[in-house]
N, C-alpha and C positions, 0 to 999 in steps of 0.2 A: 631249129625251132622245136621246143618241147611241146608235145601235144598233151593237153589236159584231158583228164578222164571225164567221162560223162557225169559222174556223181558230183565232182567239184563244180562243174558248170551248173548243175541243178541247184546246188546250194547258193551259189552266187546269184542265181537268177531269182531265188525266193524273196518275195518282198518282205521288208521289216514291219512288225505289228506295232502300231502306236498305242501308248497308254492313254486311255480316255480320261476326261475330267471327273466323271462319276466314279470311275475305279479309284482314282486318287483320293477323292473325298471319303470313299469307303475304307480305304487303308488307314487314312488319318483318324477316322472315327473309331476304328478298331483299336488303334494304338492308344488313343485317349481313354477308351473304355477299360482296356487292360491296365493302364497306368492308374486310373481312379480306383479300381478294385484293389490293386496292390497297395495303394496308399491307405485305403479304408481299412483293409485287413491289418495293415501295420499299426495304424492308430488304435484299432480295436483291441489288439493284443497288448498294447502298452498301457491302456487305461486301467484295467484291473490291477496291474502291477503298481500303478501310482496310488490308487485308492487303498490298496492293501499294504502300503508302506507303514512302518512302525510309527512314524510321526503323525500321519493322518489318522491312524487308528486311535492313537493316544488323544488327539484332539476331539474325536467323536465321542470317546468314552468320557472325557472331561465335560463336554457339553451335555451329555445325557445325565451325568451325575449332578451337574449344576441345575439342570431343569427339574430333576427329582427333588433336590433340596428346596428349590423355589416353590414347588407345588406343596411340599410339607409346610413351609413357612406361610403360604397363603391359607391353607386349611387352619393352621394354628391361629393366625391373625383373625380369621372369620369367627372361630370359636371364642376367642378372647373378646371380640366385639359384642357377640351375643351375650356373654357373661356380664360384661360391663353394662349393657343395655338393661338387662334384668336387675342388676344391682342398682342402677339409677332409678328404675321404677320403684323398687323397694325403698330406696332412700327418700323419694318424694312422698311416699305414703307415710313413712316415719316422721318426716318433717311436718306433714299436715296434722298428724296425731299430736306431736309435740306442741305445735302452735295452739291446738285446741286445749290441751292440758295447761299450757302457759296462760291462756286467756282465763280459764277457770281458776287457776291458782292466783292470778292477779286480782280477780274479783273477790275471792275469799280473803286474800291478804288485806285488801282495802276495807272489807267489812270488819276483819279482826282489828285492824288499826283504829277504825272508828270506835269499836268497842273498848279498846285499850285506852283511848284518849278521853273517853267519857268518865265523869266522876263516879267512883264506886258507891253504889247505894248502900244504905245501912242494912237492908234485908238481903242484898246479894242477887235478888231476882227482880227483873224489871221488864217493862214493855219498851223495847228499844225503838220501835218505829210502828206507825200506823198510817196506812195509805188508803185512799178511796178513789175508785175509778168509775166514771159514768159508763153506761152501756147504751146500745141502740134502743132498748126498751124504756119507755118513760117510767120514772120513779123506781128504777131498778139499778143497783150499784154493786160493784165488786169491791171487796176489801182485802187488805193484806196486813197481818200482824206479825211482828218479829219479837219473840221473847228471848231473853238472854240472861246469863248470870256470870259473875266474875269471881266467885269464890268456889272452892271445892270442885275444880275442873274435872276430876275423875268420878264425881258422884252425880247420879241422875236426880233430877227433880221432876215430880209428877203432880198433876192437879188439873184444874179446870179454870176457864176464863168465862165470866159472865159479861154480856154486853147489854146496855140499855141505851136506846136512841132517844135523844132529847130533841124536841121540835115543837111545832104548833100547827094547828089548823085554824086559819083566820087569825084571831087574836087569842085563842085559847092554847095554853101550854100543855103539851102532852108528852108522856114518857112511854116508849114502846119497848118492852123487854124482847130481846131477840130469842126466837125459838129455833133450835138446831135440828135439822132433818138428818136422819141416819147417823146421829152422834153416838159414840161409844159410851157416853155418860149422860145422865139426866140433869146434872147440876150445871151444865155449861159445855163449852168447847174444850175437849180434853187435850192435854199436852203431856209429853214426856221427852226430855232431852238432857244432854250433858253440857253442851256449850251454848247452843242457840237452836231455835226452831221457828219455822214459818207456818202461820195458820192463815188460810184463805177461805173465802166463801162469798155468798151473794145475799144482798138485802133487797127486799121489795116493800114499798110503802103504799099506804092508801093514796088515791089520786090527789087529794087536797093537802096532804101532809108535807110540811117543809122542814127537813132536818136541819138542826143547828149545832148539834154536838153529840159525842158518844162518851158514855161513862163505863169504865171497865172495873171489874172486881176480879182480882187474881187470887185464886184459892188453892195453894199447894196442899197436898194430902198430909205431909208431915215434914218435920225438920226445917221448914221454911215458913216465915210469917206471911199472913195475908196482907195485901195492899190494894189500893184503888188509884185510878188515874183517869183524868178527863182530857179529851181531845176536842177541839173545835172541828166542825164539819167543813172540809175543804177538799174538793176533788182535784186530782192531778191532771185531768183532761176535761176541763169544763165545756169544751166545744162539742163534745159527744153527748148524745141524748136529747 
């Protein structure tokens, strides 16, 4: 029988150490941690390579270029809109001015057409129209005279108009010569025109005077004959006064 040495006996007699559950979990955790870091580092090293690839870089540059072009187009569109807005304002002002001029031209054309349709007088100079307007002041009226001529359109005519108001106080007939205040002439209401002229003023009568008509004497200075004309008294706004 072979005798064993004391050292072999000692080894056989040493009890085996068991691996505890906590130690096992610690080992597993350590393995997972190492694996995670290895994967993270691997992914981190591949990302710059992917982003720095020629295809990705070309896409980025194309997007940046397109964005720059869009910004330029936006600035240009905004500038064009502001220019169009200012042009529209200017056009509106021009339209308003043209409408005003058209109104004035239409009025003048109507007046010229009326003059053209009227029979030409022998003397060429005439009182085209006479109007009377009542005012808020009793026995006070405003008048408007339009003088015109239809011959020698490039030649001026100059002279004066005398007015005599015909009416009555009670049953007595009275004629009142009109006196002109601040007139440039002493012989009547002065005029000077080439085609036509408007003369306007104000008339005031005594309290009991009732006007019935107006007698005019037109006295040109030269080259034109004198003439007279009578108008009945009729106000264009009888409700006033």
